[in-house]
ROTI-258896 format. One record per atom (N, C-alpha, C): residue in one letter; x, y, z. Coordinates in steps of 0.1 Angstrom, whole numbers, plus 2048, in hexadecimal, padded with zeros to 3 digits. Layout:
! residues N
aXYZ;...
***
This chain:
! residues 275
x7A06F46E3;x7976EC6F4;x7A16F4701;x7AA6EB6FF;x7B56EA70F;x7B36FB715;x7B570270E;x7B3713712;x7A7710718;x79A70C712;x79070C71A;x78E706726;x7976FB724;x7906F1730;x79D6F873E;x7AA6FD73A;x7AD708744;x7A871274B;x79F71573D;x799721744;x78871E74B;x78670E74E;x77B70B751;x77F70875C;x790704762;x7936FF769;x79670C774;x799715774;x7A0726775;x78F72877C;x78C726770;x77672A77A;x775725784;x775719787;x771713792;x77971079E;x78871279B;x7927187A6;x7887257AF;x7887317A2;x78273A7AD;x7767367AD;x76C7367A6;x7617337AF;x7627307B9;x7697227BB;x76C71D7CB;x7727287D5;x77872B7D1;x77F73B7DA;x7747417DE;x76B7437D4;x7637537D7;x75874C7E4;x7537437E1;x74C73C7EB;x7507387F6;x7627377F6;x767733803;x76674580B;x76C74F800;x76D75D80B;x76675F80B;x75A75D805;x74B766808;x745769812;x74575A81B;x74175E825;x74476582F;x75076A82E;x760774832;x75A77F82F;x75B786822;x758791822;x749793824;x74578E821;x72F79582C;x73079A834;x74079B83B;x74379A846;x7487AC84A;x7507AA83D;x7577BC83E;x7517C283A;x7567CC844;x74D7DA840;x7587E3837;x7647E583C;x76F7ED838;x77E7E9834;x7847EF828;x78D7ED823;x79A7F6822;x7A47F682C;x7AD7F982D;x7BA7F9821;x7BC7FE81A;x7C77FD810;x7D3807811;x7DF7FF818;x7EB80181C;x7ED80D80D;x7FA81580C;x7FA81F801;x8078237FE;x815818802;x81B81F7FE;x81F80C7F5;x82880A7EB;x8237FE7DF;x81A7F47E2;x8127FE7E5;x8017F57E6;x7FC8027D8;x7F180A7E2;x7F18127D5;x7F781C7C6;x8028237D1;x80F8257C8;x81D81D7CB;x81C8187BD;x82D8137BB;x83A8197BF;x8408167C3;x84A81D7C7;x85381C7BE;x8548107B4;x85F8107AC;x85A81B79E;x84E82379B;x84B826791;x850833794;x85883A79F;x85A84879F;x8678447A7;x86883B7B0;x8778407B7;x8818447B1;x88783A7AC;x89483B79E;x89584879B;x89184A790;x88B855787;x889864795;x883860799;x88486D7A6;x88D86E7B0;x8908687B1;x8A086A7BA;x8A586E7B2;x8AF86C7A3;x8B886F79D;x8B3881799;x8AA87E795;x8A388C791;x8AA89679E;x8A48927AA;x8A489D7B5;x8B889C7B6;x8BE8937B9;x8CD8937BA;x8D189F7AC;x8D089E7A2;x8D18A1791;x8D28B5796;x8C48BA79C;x8C38C679E;x8C68CB7AF;x8C08C47B4;x8C58C57C0;x8D28CF7C4;x8D48DC7CA;x8E08DF7CB;x8E98DC7D7;x8E58D27DC;x8F48CE7E5;x8F68BF7DB;x8EF8BB7D2;x8F18B07CA;x8F98B17BB;x8F38BC7B5;x8F68BF7AB;x8FF8BE7A1;x90C8BD7AB;x9188BB7A3;x9218AC7A6;x9138A17A6;x9168967AC;x91288B7A5;x91A88079F;x91087879A;x907871799;x8FE873795;x8EF86E799;x8F085E799;x8F285A793;x8F084B78B;x8FC84479D;x90284579F;x90E8477A8;x9068457B7;x9028517BA;x8FA8597C6;x8EF8517C5;x8E88507BE;x8DB8457BB;x8DD8397BF;x8E78347BC;x8EB81E7BF;x8F18207D1;x8F882B7D3;x8F582F7E0;x8E88327EE;x8E383A7E6;x8D583E7EF;x8CE8347ED;x8D08297E4;x8C78227E5;x8CA8147ED;x8D28107ED;x8DD8077F7;x8DC80C807;x8DA81C80E;x8D581A814;x8CB81F81A;x8C082180F;x8AF823812;x8B2813814;x8B180980C;x8AE7FD814;x8AF7F8821;x8C07FF822;x8C37F9831;x8B87F983C;x8B880B83D;x8AF811841;x8A180E844;x89980983B;x88E808837;x88C7FB845;x8967EF843;x89A7E684F;x8947F185C;x89C7F885D;x8997FD86C;x88A80786E;x88780D867;x87C812865;x871804866;x8717FD85E;x8657F185B;x8647E586F;x8717E7878;x8757E887E;x86D7EF890;x86C7F988E;x86880288F;x87680D895;x88580B892;x88D80A899;x89381C897;x88C81E892;x88B83188B;x880830887;x87C844887;x87284B87E;x86F84C872;x86584E86E;x86985185E;x87185F85A;x87386A864;x877872863;x884871867;x88A86686F;x89586186E;x89A85D865;x89785485A;x89684A851;x89A852848;x894861841;x896866839;x89C870839;x8A2875845;x8B087C849;x8BD874849;x8BA86D850;x8C186084E;x8C785983D;x8C0859839;x8C085482A;x8C885A81E;x8C886D824;x8D087181D;x8DC87B827;x8DD87C82E;x8EA87C839;x8F786E834;x8EF863838;x8F3856835;x8FF855826;x8F185C81C;x8F9855810;x90186480E;x8FE87280D;x90B87B80F;x91B878817;x918872821;x92586F827;x92B866821;x92C85A81D;x92C85180E;x93C858806;x933862804;x93286B7F6;x94187D7FC;x93C87980B;x949882810;x94588D813;x939893811;x93089B814;x927898824;x9288AA828;x9238A8831;x9188B3835;x9078AB832;x9048B5833;x8FC8B8843;x8F38C1844;x8EB8C4851;x8DA8BC850;x8D78BF85B;x8C88B885D;x8BB8BB853;x8C48CD851;x8B68D6851;x8B98D183C;x8C88D0836;x8C88C982D;x8BF8BE826;x8C08B5839;x8BF8A782A;x8AF8AA828;x8A98B0834;x89A8B5836;x8998BB824;x89F8C7824;x89E8CD815;x89B8C980A;x8A78B9807;x8A58AD800;x8998AB800;x8938A4809;x88A89980C;x87E8A0807;x87B8AD803;x8718B7802;x8738B57F2;x8868B87EC;x8828BE7E1;x8808AF7D6;x8848A47E1;x8818957D9;x8718937D6;x8688977E4;x8588917E4;x85889D7D8;x85A8A77D8;x8568AD7CC;x8558A97C1;x85D8A07BD;x86089B7AE;x8588917B0;x85B88A7B8;x85587D7BA;x8468797B9;x83F8867BB;x83088A7BE;x82C88A7AC;x8368937A1;x835894794;x83A88878E;x84387C794;x84186F78C;x839866790;x830867798;x8258627A3;x81D85C794;x81585178E;x80484F784;x7FD84E788;x7EF84D786;x7E384978C;x7E683E787;x7E182D788;x7DF826782;x7CA823787;x7CA827773;x7BB827773;x7AF81C773;x7B780E773;x7AE803777;x7AF802783;x7B380578C;x7B980379A;x7AE80B7A0;x7AF81979A;x7A582379E;x79982079D;x795818793;x786819791;x78480779A;x789803799;x7867F57A3;x7867FD7AF;x7928047B7;x78A8087C7;x77B80F7C8;x77681A7B9;x76E8217B9;x7638157BA;x76380C7B2;x75B7FF7B1;x7587F87C0;x7657FB7CB;x7607F37D1;x75A7FE7DD;x75F80A7DD;x7568107E5;x74580E7E2;x7408087DC;x7338097DA;x72D7FD7E7;x7357EF7EE;x7337E57F4;x7387EC7FB;x7427EE804;x74C7F080F;x74E7FF80F;x75180381D;x75D80F81D;x76A80981E;x770818816;x77A813810;x78981C81A;x79081D81B;x79A825824;x7AB820820;x7B682B827;x7C6828823;x7C982B834;x7D281F835;x7D981B83E;x7E682283A;x7EB829841;x7FD82783A;x805829845;x813827844;x81E83284C;x82183D84A;x823846848;x82C853843;x82485B84A;x832869847;x82687A847;x81E87E83F;x813882847;x80788483F;x80988E831;x810893835;x8118A0829;x81689881C;x82289381A;x823887811;x81F87B811;x812873815;x80A869814;x80086F80C;x7FA87A812;x7F2886809;x7F48867FA;x80288D7FB;x8048907EF;x8048827E3;x8068787EA;x80586C7E3;x7F98687D9;x7F08697E7;x7DF8637E2;x7DB86E7D5;x7E187C7D8;x7DC8857CD;x7DF8847C0;x7F187D7BC;x7F48797B2;x7F386E7AA;x7EB8677B3;x7E585D7AA;x7D485E7AA;x7D18647AC;x7C58647A5;x7BE8667B4;x7BB85F7C0;x7B68587C9;x7B18637D4;x7B38697D7;x7B68757E4;x7A587C7E6;x79F8787D8;x79087E7D7;x78A8707DC;x78F8657D6;x7828567DC;x7868557E6;x78E8557F2;x7938577FD;x78C85C808;x78085F810;x77F863815;x78986C826;x788871823;x79787882B;x79787383C;x78687183E;x78586C84C;x78A85D84F;x79185283E;x78E845841;x79B845839;x7A785083C;x7B6850838;x7BD853845;x7C384A845;x7C9845854;x7D8847853;x7E084F856;x7F1852855;x7F8853863;x80084B863;x80584A86F;x808855877;x81185B86F;x814869876;x80587087C;x7FC86F877;x7F187587C;x7F086F889;x7EE862887;x7EB85A897;x7F285789C;x80185C89E;x8108578A3;x8128468A9;x80D8418A1;x80D83689F;x814832890;x81D82988D;x820822886;x81A81587E;x81580C872;x8177FF872;x8207F6872;x8227EC87C;x8167E1882;x81A7E188D;x8167F2897;x8117F08A4;x8067EF8A5;x8017E98AB;x7F17E78B5;x7EC7F48B5;x7F27FB8BA;x7EC80B8BE;x7E58118AD;x7EA80F8A4;x7E481A896;x7D980C893;x7D8801896;x7CF7F888F;x7C27FB89A;x7C57FB8A7;x7BC8018B1;x7B380F8AE;x7BC8158A8;x7BA8268A9;x7AF822898;x7B381E88F;x7A581F882;x79B816884;x79A80A88F;x78F805896;x7888108A0;x78F8128A6;x7868248AB;x7808258A5;x78982E89E;x780837897;x77083688B;x775826887;x76D82987B;x76081F885;x75D819891;x75881289A;x753805890;x75B7FD890;x75D7EE88A;x7637E6893;x7607DC891;x7637CF899;x7737CC892;x77E7C4898;x7887C288F;x7847BD881;x77E7AF882;x77A7A8876;x76C7AF86B;x7717B7871;x7657BF862;x7727C8857;x77C7C6860;x7897D0858;x7907C5853;x78F7CA840;x7A07C483B;x7A97CE838;x7B67C5837;x7BC7CF833;x7C87CB827;x7C77D781F;x7CD7D1815;x7E47D880E;x7E77CD811;x7EF7D580F;x8017CB80A;x8077CE809;x8127CB800;x8237C580E;x81F7CB81B;x8277C7822;x8227BC82B;x8297B182E;x8247A2831;x81F7AA843;x82B7B2849;x8307B5858;x8217C085A;x8217C8852;x8177D6856;x80A7CF850;x8097C9849;x7FA7C983E;x7F67B8843;x7FA7B4844;x7F27A284B;x7F979E859;x8057A0860;x804799867;x7FF7A8873;x8037B1870;x7FD7BB879;x7ED7B987C;x7EF7BF86D;x7D77BA872;x7D27AE877;x7D77A5871;x7D1797876;x7D4791887;x7E0797889;x7E2797898;x7DE7A18A2;x7D37AC89B;x7C77B18A5;x7B77AF8A1;x7B87A3899;x7AC79C893;x7A87A2883;x7AC7A687D;x7AA7AC874;x7AC7A2866;x7A47A785D;x7A779E84E;x7B37A4846;x7BC79C83E;x7C47A183A;x7C779A828;x7C87A2820;x7CB79C812;x7D87A280E;x7E079A809;x7ED79D80A;x7F07A07F8;x7F77AA7F6;x7FC7AC7EE;x8097A97E8;x81079E7E3;x8197957DF;x81D79F7D0;x8227A87CD;x8287A67BF;x8357A17BB;x83D7A17C4;x8487957C0;x84978C7C1;x83D7827C7;x8377737C7;x8437717D2;x8437767DD;x84E7707E4;x8437637ED;x84875B7EF;x8487507F8;x843756805;x835754809;x83675A816;x83B74B824;x839759830;x83A74E83E;x82E746841;x82A739846;x81F732845;x81573784E;x818740856;x80F746861;x815754867;x80476085C;x7FC75C863;x7F5758854;x7E7757851;x7E1757842;x7D9762841;x7DC76C838;x7D8771839;x7C476982B;x7C077382C;x7B3770822;x7B476C816;x7C177380D;x7C5770804;x7D27787FE;x7D676C7F3;x7E47787EF;x7E37787DF;x7E57867DC;x7E578E7CB;x7EE78F7CA;x7F47907C0;x7FE7937B8;x7FA7A77B2;x7ED7A77AF;x7ED7B07AB;x7DB7B77AE;x7DA7C67B5;x7D07CD7B5;x7C57C87B3;x7C17C87A5;x7BB7C879B;x7B37B47A1;x7BA7AE7A6;x7B479D7AA;x7A77A37B5;x7A77AC7B9;x7A07AF7C4;x78F7AC7BE;x7937AE7B6;x7837AF7AF;x77979D7B4;x78079B7B0;x77A7857B0;x77A7877C2;x78578D7C9;x78078B7D5;x7797957DA;x77979D7DD;x76A7A97DE;x7657AC7D7;x7627A87CA;x7557B17C5;x74E7A47C5;x75779A7BF;x74B7907B2;x7407867BE;x7407867D0;x7387807D6;x73178A7D6;x72C79A7D4;x7207A37D3;x71C79B7C3;x72079B7BC;x72179D7AC;x7167977B1;x71D7877B1;x7147767B1;x70A77B7BD;x70577C7C3;x6FF77F7CA;x6F37877C5;x6F77917BD;x6EA7967B8;x6E67927A9;x6F278E7A2;x6EB785795;x6E277C79E;x6E67737A7;x6DA7687AF;x6CE7727B0;x6CC77A7B3;x6C07817B7;x6B67867AC;x6BE78A7A2;x6B978E792;x6B178378D;x6BB77978E;x6B576D783;x6AA76578D;x6A6765799;x69F76579F;x69376A79E;x6907797A4;x68478379D;x67F77B78B;x68C77B783;x687774776;x67E765774;x681763780;x67A752780;x669753787;
***
């Protein structure tokens, strides 16, 4: 009985929420998904792929892969902060990550070697990425009601490889896959969002961005007049402003927000036809 009561309360809250966002969703024409740590989960492939690369790459195979990974991971976290604040480019980030890590173990590779290791790591990383068939199915469903696309920072080849590895390259139209290297600007610069709006010929309020980065996928889009849904997998307490349309812990929660308003409307129409 208690479980049934809790279930009813949960549905009541969900129903009120759907009514609240339903009006907003009527204006949404396009949903843009972030890629890294949104559609592709970093933790699924990062450690195992980096260690495998260290074990097999000619420059690092004689070193302890576990120790080297800890150094590499620490350097990576430091450089990601610089990357997110646009102090360095994506290519500088990748090169410096390897050079700085090797320096800490007394080795001095050149830039060519750093790029070679990055390519080797990426080939292994792609192999270790796995599709999430439930999420892929949801995105297929969303295509019946919205235009869908990807908006991601990164190099074109690597980001397209990720989409292929997780089985989404055929789901997203190539015209709606927006990669910073192609555009010449990275999130959260205003130019990248404006480029998208111009390309798809939509108003800002007609575009919804879904992603894990508060800065890139919530603040940046909202500042340009778009809507945003924050994927907060780590359940971090968000800043007070700005306010995204919703905060979710898993992408499958999007079904209630993005699809149920349409399904409820369809059910109402069918009900009216039968009376």
